[in-house]
C-alpha positions, 0 to 999 in steps of 0.5 A: 715157854707156855708162860711167855707164850711161845709154846702150846700148853705142855702135854700131860703123860697120858696125852703122849701114852694113853693109860688105856688102848681103847679107840676112844683113848687113843682118839682123845690123845691124838686129838690133844696132841693134833691141838697142841702141834696147831697151837705151836704152828699158830701165827700168835705163838710165831709172833710172840717167839719173834718178839722174844728173839728180838728182845734177847738179840738187843740185850746180847748186842748190849752186853757185847757192846758194854763188854767190848767197852769194858775190855777197851778200858782194861787193855788201856790200863794194861798198856799204861801200866807196861808203858811206865 
């Protein structure tokens, strides 16, 4: 998700569970985690996520329309065959 701009950079294991339990390591891990949360809530990431969601919605709508068209044609063929 990071590479398309809709999430912060992935965290390393050491950012979630510091290797050392000293104050410096814990503060450093907390700072990295806090930055990731702030990045996730940033307007840029929200805007990019909305842009991607709109593109996906459009693609899904086009696929559904195509499926509806194909299904209609198939049903016409079935109806034609059954009326013979």
